[in-house]
DRENPA-3360 file (N, C-alpha, C; in nm, 2 decimals, always signed):
BEGIN
1 = MNEALNSL = +0.13/+0.92/+1.77/+0.03/+0.87/+1.68/-0.06/+0.78/+1.75 ~ -0.01/+0.69/+1.83/-0.09/+0.60/+1.90/-0.19/+0.67/+1.99 ~ -0.15/+0.77/+2.05/-0.24/+0.85/+2.14/-0.36/+0.91/+2.06 ~ -0.33/+0.96/+1.94/-0.43/+1.02/+1.86/-0.53/+0.91/+1.81 ~ -0.48/+0.79/+1.78/-0.56/+0.68/+1.73/-0.65/+0.63/+1.85 ~ -0.59/+0.63/+1.97/-0.67/+0.59/+2.08/-0.78/+0.69/+2.12 ~ -0.75/+0.82/+2.10/-0.85/+0.92/+2.12/-0.96/+0.91/+2.02 ~ -0.93/+0.88/+1.90/-1.03/+0.87/+1.80/-1.12/+0.75/+1.82;
9 = KQRYEELQ = -1.06/+0.64/+1.87/-1.14/+0.52/+1.90/-1.23/+0.54/+2.01 ~ -1.19/+0.62/+2.11/-1.27/+0.65/+2.23/-1.39/+0.73/+2.19 ~ -1.36/+0.83/+2.10/-1.47/+0.92/+2.06/-1.57/+0.84/+1.97 ~ -1.52/+0.75/+1.89/-1.61/+0.67/+1.81/-1.70/+0.58/+1.90 ~ -1.64/+0.52/+2.00/-1.71/+0.43/+2.09/-1.82/+0.51/+2.16 ~ -1.79/+0.63/+2.20/-1.89/+0.72/+2.27/-2.01/+0.75/+2.18 ~ -1.98/+0.78/+2.05/-2.09/+0.81/+1.96/-2.17/+0.68/+1.93 ~ -2.10/+0.57/+1.93/-2.17/+0.44/+1.90/-2.26/+0.40/+2.02;
17 = TRGKLDES = -2.21/+0.42/+2.14/-2.30/+0.38/+2.25/-2.42/+0.48/+2.27 ~ -2.40/+0.60/+2.23/-2.51/+0.70/+2.24/-2.62/+0.68/+2.13 ~ -2.58/+0.60/+2.03/-2.67/+0.57/+1.92/-2.68/+0.68/+1.82 ~ -2.58/+0.77/+1.81/-2.59/+0.88/+1.72/-2.54/+0.85/+1.58 ~ -2.50/+0.73/+1.56/-2.45/+0.69/+1.43/-2.54/+0.58/+1.37 ~ -2.58/+0.59/+1.25/-2.66/+0.49/+1.18/-2.57/+0.37/+1.14 ~ -2.62/+0.27/+1.09/-2.55/+0.15/+1.06/-2.44/+0.17/+0.96 ~ -2.47/+0.25/+0.85/-2.37/+0.27/+0.75/-2.26/+0.36/+0.80;
25 = AQALFAEL = -2.28/+0.45/+0.88/-2.18/+0.53/+0.94/-2.09/+0.45/+1.03 ~ -2.15/+0.36/+1.11/-2.08/+0.27/+1.20/-1.98/+0.18/+1.12 ~ -2.03/+0.13/+1.01/-1.95/+0.04/+0.92/-1.83/+0.12/+0.86 ~ -1.86/+0.24/+0.82/-1.76/+0.32/+0.76/-1.65/+0.36/+0.87 ~ -1.69/+0.40/+0.98/-1.60/+0.43/+1.09/-1.51/+0.31/+1.13 ~ -1.58/+0.19/+1.14/-1.51/+0.07/+1.18/-1.40/+0.04/+1.07 ~ -1.44/+0.06/+0.95/-1.34/+0.03/+0.84/-1.23/+0.13/+0.84 ~ -1.26/+0.26/+0.86/-1.15/+0.36/+0.87/-1.06/+0.33/+0.99;
33 = MAEAERLQ = -1.11/+0.29/+1.10/-1.03/+0.27/+1.22/-0.94/+0.14/+1.19 ~ -0.99/+0.04/+1.13/-0.91/-0.08/+1.10/-0.80/-0.04/+1.00 ~ -0.83/+0.05/+0.90/-0.72/+0.09/+0.81/-0.62/+0.18/+0.88 ~ -0.66/+0.26/+0.97/-0.56/+0.34/+1.05/-0.47/+0.26/+1.13 ~ -0.53/+0.15/+1.19/-0.45/+0.06/+1.27/-0.35/-0.01/+1.19 ~ -0.39/-0.05/+1.07/-0.30/-0.13/+0.98/-0.19/-0.03/+0.93 ~ -0.22/+0.09/+0.90/-0.12/+0.19/+0.85/-0.02/+0.22/+0.97 ~ -0.07/+0.23/+1.09/+0.02/+0.25/+1.20/+0.11/+0.14/+1.22;
41 = ASNLTLRR = +0.07/+0.02/+1.21/+0.16/-0.10/+1.22/+0.26/-0.10/+1.11 ~ +0.22/-0.07/+0.99/+0.31/-0.06/+0.87/+0.41/+0.05/+0.89 ~ +0.37/+0.16/+0.94/+0.46/+0.27/+0.97/+0.57/+0.23/+1.07 ~ +0.53/+0.16/+1.18/+0.62/+0.11/+1.28/+0.72/+0.02/+1.22 ~ +0.68/-0.07/+1.14/+0.76/-0.17/+1.07/+0.87/-0.10/+0.98 ~ +0.82/+0.00/+0.91/+0.91/+0.08/+0.82/+1.01/+0.15/+0.90 ~ +0.97/+0.21/+1.01/+1.06/+0.29/+1.09/+1.17/+0.20/+1.15 ~ +1.14/+0.08/+1.19/+1.23/-0.02/+1.24/+1.33/-0.06/+1.13;
49 = TILRSSSK = +1.28/-0.08/+1.01/+1.36/-0.12/+0.90/+1.46/-0.01/+0.87 ~ +1.42/+0.11/+0.87/+1.50/+0.22/+0.83/+1.61/+0.24/+0.94 ~ +1.57/+0.22/+1.07/+1.67/+0.23/+1.18/+1.78/+0.13/+1.16 ~ +1.74/+0.00/+1.13/+1.84/-0.11/+1.12/+1.93/-0.08/+1.00 ~ +1.87/-0.03/+0.89/+1.95/+0.00/+0.77/+2.04/+0.11/+0.79 ~ +2.00/+0.22/+0.86/+2.09/+0.33/+0.88/+2.20/+0.30/+0.98 ~ +2.17/+0.21/+1.07/+2.28/+0.17/+1.17/+2.39/+0.09/+1.10 ~ +2.35/+0.01/+1.00/+2.45/-0.07/+0.93/+2.53/+0.02/+0.84;
57 = ESRMSTKL = +2.47/+0.12/+0.78/+2.54/+0.21/+0.69/+2.64/+0.29/+0.77 ~ +2.60/+0.34/+0.89/+2.69/+0.42/+0.96/+2.81/+0.35/+1.01 ~ +2.80/+0.22/+1.04/+2.92/+0.14/+1.07/+3.01/+0.13/+0.95 ~ +2.95/+0.11/+0.84/+3.04/+0.09/+0.72/+3.10/+0.22/+0.68 ~ +3.04/+0.33/+0.69/+3.10/+0.46/+0.66/+3.20/+0.49/+0.76 ~ +3.19/+0.46/+0.88/+3.29/+0.48/+0.98/+3.42/+0.41/+0.95 ~ +3.40/+0.28/+0.91/+3.52/+0.20/+0.87/+3.59/+0.26/+0.75 ~ +3.51/+0.30/+0.65/+3.56/+0.36/+0.53/+3.63/+0.49/+0.57;
65 = RDALYE = +3.57/+0.57/+0.65/+3.64/+0.70/+0.69/+3.77/+0.68/+0.76 ~ +3.77/+0.58/+0.85/+3.90/+0.55/+0.92/+4.01/+0.50/+0.82 ~ +3.97/+0.42/+0.73/+4.06/+0.37/+0.63/+4.11/+0.49/+0.54 ~ +4.03/+0.58/+0.51/+4.07/+0.70/+0.43/+4.16/+0.79/+0.50 ~ +4.15/+0.80/+0.63/+4.23/+0.89/+0.71/+4.37/+0.83/+0.74 ~ +4.39/+0.70/+0.72/+4.52/+0.64/+0.74/+4.62/+0.67/+0.64;
% end
């Protein structure tokens, strides 16, 4: 995802430097890029939280499984 976002940023900057975007389009693209970055950071945080949560659950289920097999 990060590569895709970087590619979009690069294309946006190229259009901006060529002057092919008017002011309202530049503002819209800047807002969309900021939102995409915010969502990407939020996605990363959620992934880390899920990984931490699932690792705790797996340890607990292993202990429970071992107790049940005894």
